[in-house]
C-alpha positions in Angstrom: 9.8 99.8 -34.2 13.0 101.9 -34.0 16.2 100.0 -35.0 19.6 101.7 -34.5 22.7 100.3 -36.0 26.2 101.3 -34.6 28.7 101.1 -37.4 28.5 100.9 -41.2 30.9 99.5 -43.8 29.9 95.9 -44.5 28.0 94.4 -41.6 26.1 97.5 -40.4 24.8 98.6 -43.9 23.9 95.1 -44.8 21.9 94.8 -41.6 20.2 98.1 -42.3 19.3 97.1 -45.9 18.0 93.7 -44.9 16.0 95.1 -42.0 14.3 97.5 -44.4 13.2 94.6 -46.6 11.9 92.6 -43.6 10.1 95.6 -42.1 9.1 98.3 -44.5 7.7 100.5 -41.7 10.6 100.3 -39.3 12.5 103.5 -38.4 16.1 102.7 -39.1 19.2 104.9 -38.2 22.8 104.0 -38.7 25.6 105.8 -36.9 29.1 105.8 -38.5 32.3 107.5 -37.4 34.0 107.6 -40.8 32.8 109.9 -43.6 31.7 107.1 -45.8 29.2 104.5 -44.5 29.7 101.8 -47.1 33.1 101.2 -48.7 35.1 98.2 -50.0 38.0 98.0 -47.5 39.6 95.2 -49.6 40.2 97.6 -52.5 42.3 100.1 -50.4 45.7 98.7 -51.4 44.7 99.0 -55.1 43.5 102.5 -54.6 47.0 103.5 -53.4 48.6 102.5 -56.7 45.9 103.7 -59.0 44.8 100.2 -60.1 41.4 101.5 -58.7 41.5 104.9 -60.3 38.6 106.8 -58.6 38.0 107.1 -55.0 34.3 107.0 -55.5 34.7 103.5 -57.0 35.3 102.2 -53.5 32.2 103.8 -52.1 29.3 101.3 -52.4 26.5 103.6 -51.3 26.3 107.1 -50.0 23.9 108.4 -47.2 21.7 109.9 -49.9 21.3 106.4 -51.5 20.3 104.9 -48.2 17.9 107.8 -47.6 16.0 106.8 -50.8 15.2 103.5 -49.0 14.1 105.3 -45.9 17.4 104.6 -43.9 18.9 107.5 -42.1 22.7 107.3 -42.1 24.5 109.8 -39.9 28.2 109.8 -40.7 30.9 111.4 -38.4 28.9 110.4 -35.4 30.3 108.2 -32.6 28.2 106.3 -30.2 30.0 106.5 -26.9 27.7 104.7 -24.5 24.9 102.1 -24.6 22.3 101.9 -21.8 20.7 98.5 -22.3 18.2 98.9 -19.5 16.9 102.2 -20.7 17.5 101.3 -24.4 19.3 104.6 -24.9 22.5 105.7 -26.6 24.9 108.6 -26.0 26.1 109.9 -29.3 28.8 112.5 -30.1 28.7 114.5 -33.4 32.3 114.7 -34.4 32.1 117.9 -36.4 31.4 120.0 -33.4 31.7 117.7 -30.4 28.0 118.0 -29.4 26.7 115.1 -27.4 23.1 114.0 -27.5 20.9 111.0 -26.5 19.0 108.6 -28.7 16.7 105.7 -28.1 16.1 102.3 -29.7 13.8 99.4 -29.5 16.4 97.1 -31.0 20.1 97.6 -31.6 22.7 96.1 -33.9 26.4 96.6 -32.9 28.7 96.6 -36.0 31.7 98.4 -34.7 34.1 96.4 -36.7 37.9 96.3 -36.0 40.7 98.7 -35.8 44.2 98.4 -37.2 47.0 97.8 -34.7 49.9 100.1 -34.4 52.3 98.4 -32.0 54.0 100.6 -29.3 57.3 100.8 -31.1 59.6 103.8 -30.5 59.2 106.3 -33.3 55.7 105.1 -34.3 54.5 108.7 -34.2 56.9 109.9 -36.9 55.5 111.4 -40.1 55.3 108.9 -42.9 54.1 106.0 -40.8 50.6 104.8 -41.6 48.1 102.0 -41.1 45.6 101.1 -43.7 42.0 100.4 -42.6 39.7 103.0 -43.8 39.3 105.1 -47.0 40.6 108.1 -45.0 43.8 106.2 -44.4 44.3 105.8 -48.0 43.7 109.4 -48.5 46.4 110.2 -46.0 48.9 107.8 -47.6 48.2 109.1 -51.1 48.6 112.7 -49.9 51.9 111.9 -48.3 53.2 110.2 -51.5 52.2 113.2 -53.6 53.9 115.6 -51.2 57.1 113.7 -50.3 57.6 111.4 -53.4 59.1 108.6 -51.2 61.6 106.3 -53.0 62.0 103.6 -50.2 59.0 102.0 -48.5 58.9 99.4 -45.7 55.8 97.3 -45.1 55.7 95.9 -41.6 53.7 92.6 -41.5 53.3 89.8 -44.0 49.6 89.1 -43.8 46.9 89.8 -46.4 47.2 93.6 -46.2 50.9 93.8 -46.0 51.4 91.5 -49.0 48.9 93.4 -51.1 50.4 96.8 -50.1 53.9 95.7 -51.0 52.8 94.8 -54.5 51.0 98.1 -55.0 53.8 100.2 -53.7 56.2 98.5 -56.1 53.7 99.6 -58.8 54.4 103.1 -57.9 58.2 102.6 -58.6 59.3 102.4 -55.0 62.0 100.2 -53.5 60.0 98.0 -51.2 61.1 95.9 -48.2 58.7 93.7 -46.2 59.5 92.9 -42.5 57.8 90.1 -40.8 58.3 89.1 -37.1 57.3 85.4 -37.6 59.4 82.9 -39.5 57.4 83.2 -42.6 54.9 85.4 -44.3 51.2 84.4 -44.6 51.3 82.7 -41.3 47.9 81.2 -41.7 49.3 79.1 -44.6 51.7 76.2 -44.4 55.4 76.5 -45.3 54.9 75.2 -48.8 52.7 78.0 -49.8 54.5 80.6 -47.7 57.7 79.7 -49.4 56.2 80.3 -52.8 54.9 83.7 -51.7 58.4 84.8 -50.4 60.1 83.6 -53.6 57.5 85.4 -55.7 58.0 88.6 -53.7 61.8 88.4 -54.2 61.4 87.7 -57.9 59.4 91.0 -58.2 61.9 93.1 -56.4 60.6 93.0 -52.8 63.3 92.4 -50.1 61.8 90.0 -47.5 63.0 89.9 -44.0 61.3 87.1 -41.8 62.0 86.5 -38.1 62.6 90.2 -37.9 60.7 92.1 -35.2 60.8 95.8 -35.6 62.5 97.5 -32.6 62.5 101.1 -33.7 61.4 103.6 -36.4 64.3 105.9 -36.9 64.1 109.6 -37.8 63.9 113.1 -36.5 60.5 114.4 -37.6 59.8 112.1 -40.5 60.6 108.4 -40.7 64.1 107.7 -42.2 64.6 104.0 -41.3 63.4 100.8 -39.6 65.6 99.0 -37.1 65.4 95.3 -36.3 68.0 93.1 -34.7 71.4 94.3 -35.8 70.1 95.6 -39.1 68.7 99.0 -40.1 67.1 99.7 -43.5 66.2 103.1 -45.0 62.6 104.2 -45.3 60.8 107.3 -46.6 57.4 105.6 -46.1 56.2 102.9 -43.7 52.9 101.0 -43.8 52.2 98.9 -40.7 50.0 95.9 -41.5 50.5 93.7 -38.4 46.7 93.0 -38.1 43.6 94.3 -36.6 41.7 93.9 -33.2 37.9 93.8 -32.7 36.4 97.1 -31.5 34.4 95.7 -28.6 34.8 98.4 -25.9 31.3 99.9 -26.5 29.5 96.7 -26.2 31.7 95.4 -23.3 31.1 98.6 -21.2 27.4 98.0 -21.7 27.8 94.5 -20.3 27.9 92.4 -23.4 29.7 89.1 -23.0 33.1 88.9 -24.7 34.2 85.6 -26.1 37.6 83.8 -25.7 38.9 85.3 -28.9 38.4 88.8 -27.6 35.4 89.5 -29.8 31.7 89.8 -28.9 30.1 86.5 -28.2 26.8 85.9 -30.1 24.5 83.0 -30.6 23.6 81.5 -33.9 21.0 84.2 -34.4 23.7 86.9 -33.9 22.1 87.9 -30.5 24.5 89.2 -27.8 24.0 88.6 -24.1 22.2 92.0 -23.9 18.4 92.1 -24.4 17.4 93.4 -27.8 21.0 93.8 -29.0 22.5 91.9 -31.9 26.1 92.2 -33.3 27.7 91.4 -36.6 30.9 91.8 -38.5 34.5 92.2 -37.5 33.6 92.8 -33.9 32.1 89.4 -33.5 33.4 85.9 -32.9 31.9 82.8 -34.5 32.7 79.1 -34.7 34.9 77.3 -37.1 32.9 74.6 -38.8 35.9 72.2 -39.0 37.3 72.4 -35.5 34.1 73.4 -33.8 36.0 76.0 -31.8 35.4 79.8 -31.4 37.2 81.9 -33.9 37.6 85.5 -34.9 38.1 85.9 -38.7 37.5 89.5 -39.9 36.6 89.2 -43.6 34.3 91.3 -45.6 32.2 88.6 -47.1 31.7 87.1 -43.6 30.7 90.5 -42.3 28.1 90.8 -45.0 26.6 87.4 -44.2 26.5 88.2 -40.5 24.9 91.5 -41.2 22.1 89.9 -43.2 21.3 87.5 -40.3 21.4 90.2 -37.7 19.3 92.6 -39.7 16.7 90.0 -40.5 16.3 88.9 -36.9 16.4 92.4 -35.4 13.7 93.5 -37.7 11.5 90.4 -37.4 8.0 91.0 -35.9 8.8 89.5 -32.4 12.5 90.2 -32.4 13.1 86.4 -32.3 15.6 84.5 -34.4 14.4 83.4 -37.7 17.6 83.2 -39.6 20.8 81.5 -38.5 24.5 82.1 -39.2 26.2 78.6 -39.1 29.8 79.6 -38.7 32.8 79.8 -41.1 35.5 77.8 -42.8 37.8 80.8 -42.8 38.0 80.7 -46.7 40.2 83.5 -48.0 42.2 84.5 -51.1 44.5 87.2 -52.1 46.9 88.1 -55.0 50.5 89.2 -54.8 51.8 90.3 -58.2 51.0 87.3 -60.5 50.5 84.7 -57.7 47.0 83.9 -56.5 46.9 82.4 -53.0 43.8 80.8 -51.4 43.0 78.8 -48.3 39.9 77.2 -46.8 39.4 75.1 -43.6 42.3 74.3 -41.4 46.1 74.3 -42.3 48.0 71.2 -41.2 49.3 73.1 -38.2 45.8 74.3 -37.2 44.3 70.9 -37.7 46.9 69.3 -35.3 46.3 72.1 -32.8 42.6 71.3 -33.0 43.3 67.7 -32.0 43.1 66.0 -35.5 45.6 63.4 -36.7 46.2 64.4 -40.3 47.4 63.0 -43.6 48.4 65.6 -46.2 49.2 65.6 -49.9 50.5 68.4 -52.1 51.2 68.5 -55.8 52.3 71.1 -58.3 50.5 70.7 -61.7 49.3 72.8 -64.6 46.3 75.1 -64.5 45.2 73.9 -68.0 46.2 71.4 -70.6 50.0 71.4 -70.8 50.0 71.9 -74.6 47.5 74.9 -74.4 49.1 78.4 -74.8 49.5 80.4 -71.6 49.7 77.3 -69.4 50.7 78.1 -65.8 51.6 76.2 -62.6 49.6 75.8 -59.5 50.4 74.2 -56.1 47.5 72.5 -54.2 47.8 71.0 -50.7 45.0 69.0 -49.0 44.7 68.2 -45.3 42.6 65.3 -44.3 41.5 63.6 -41.0 43.3 60.3 -40.7 40.5 58.5 -38.9 37.7 59.4 -41.3 39.3 60.6 -44.5 37.3 63.8 -44.3 38.8 66.9 -45.9 39.8 69.4 -43.2 41.6 72.1 -45.3 43.1 73.1 -48.5 45.7 75.6 -49.7 46.4 76.8 -53.3 49.1 79.0 -54.8 49.3 79.8 -58.5 47.1 80.2 -61.5 43.5 79.2 -60.9 43.9 79.2 -57.1 40.5 80.8 -56.7 38.6 78.0 -58.5 40.5 75.3 -56.6 39.9 77.1 -53.2 36.2 77.4 -53.9 35.8 73.7 -54.9 37.5 72.6 -51.7 35.5 75.0 -49.6 32.4 73.4 -51.0 33.8 70.0 -50.3 34.6 70.8 -46.7 31.1 72.3 -46.2 29.6 69.2 -47.5 31.9 67.0 -45.2 33.3 65.1 -48.2 36.2 62.7 -47.8 39.1 62.0 -50.1 37.3 59.2 -52.0 34.5 61.7 -52.9 37.2 64.1 -54.2 38.8 61.4 -56.4 35.5 60.9 -58.1 34.3 64.4 -58.5 32.7 65.3 -61.8 34.2 68.6 -62.7 34.3 70.6 -65.9 37.1 70.0 -68.3 38.4 71.6 -71.5 42.0 72.4 -72.4 41.7 76.2 -71.9 40.3 75.8 -68.4 42.2 72.9 -66.8 44.0 69.6 -67.2 42.0 66.5 -68.0 41.9 65.7 -64.3 41.4 68.7 -62.0 44.3 69.4 -59.5 41.7 68.6 -56.8 41.3 65.1 -58.2 45.0 64.7 -58.8 45.8 65.7 -55.2 43.0 63.6 -53.7 44.4 60.6 -55.7 47.8 61.1 -54.2 46.1 61.5 -50.8 44.3 58.1 -51.3 47.7 56.5 -51.8 48.8 58.0 -48.4 45.8 56.3 -46.8 46.4 53.0 -48.5 50.0 52.9 -47.1 48.8 53.8 -43.6 46.2 50.9 -43.8 48.6 48.3 -45.0 51.7 49.5 -43.3 55.0 50.4 -44.9 57.7 47.9 -45.6 61.3 48.6 -44.5 62.4 48.8 -48.2 59.8 51.5 -48.8 
């Protein structure tokens, strides 16, 4: 059986590795446009600043390592056409432009996503970059070495933009962050977004929200960014306004595209094309809370999808044996000293999905108040009014990772607020307060439900 995988990084290489375990005799080839087949994209902002010191630290495995497992990885090769009826591929070798054909018995599409560079006047000026691949980091670092920029502008207040802002500050630059929406971290509620903006300002980042970039100013190199009636100086610009799924190859072959704009697959990661699976950032899935299709490009999700696709594509009959259930959209990032995590639906997302919600948010300590090094953390819980079931959670502050994971597990298990009040969680002064912030917030939430049930007096 010949298995071909289009795309590497997380989903593609995971699919290849899993397929090798399932079928030790399969002939497996991976085609990848970028020079490195398996990298940690989440580490790119930290490579810019030198927090991650060595480039090779971000390369998980080389083609030579894959070859030791009998997997052929061909980098700098672009698959340009899929013929699903003939089970053939048209491949271009990027080094010399030569085009050749290849054949497959089964195919996994893992073409990922690409960074968006909006059609803003001046976007082609030197000094303006996106950050998606290791080669993008190489370009930014090379520009910094050559030009020694002093003023940087980050366009976009999502995960990448926020992490890049921190790491450019680490390099001693004067950093501004420009976001078109009314707050940064739009997936989060205003309580958490406000904390992030305050923390950015405290660490020297100038934050402009509700500011849509209209022009990049400069002759040959970027010199400024204009939005509204304001122009700010810039020697370096990183555009982090998001990514889009790379679906053109699959779409041209006839694969069904979902309502999110990503490839539609079933629970076994099969596309609508025969003998073709798909995984990773090019694929849509289902949100397990709302039940609606979503596209959430995250590295851990891509790995999990790749495992399912590789298992099923390499199974003896090519039938589904392993399922991917969907996602909660759990994510976390750090900006300076502030950890920020989210799982499930925000209050706004829950209401858009048709839920009537009750919410509670508290700020408390991350450990016993008398223990040295105590910090603050904000936790917000979102619950379904009709059932009490937890729909989402957001955390900002010290220990946000632990709180986010506890809440993700609770949502996965369909727990309601009374379950959270009675959780048996670990306690010692160095690790948390006597009652976990999850229990404290759930207790406040239980009070909200009690008032709803008995009504509220005019005096209250």
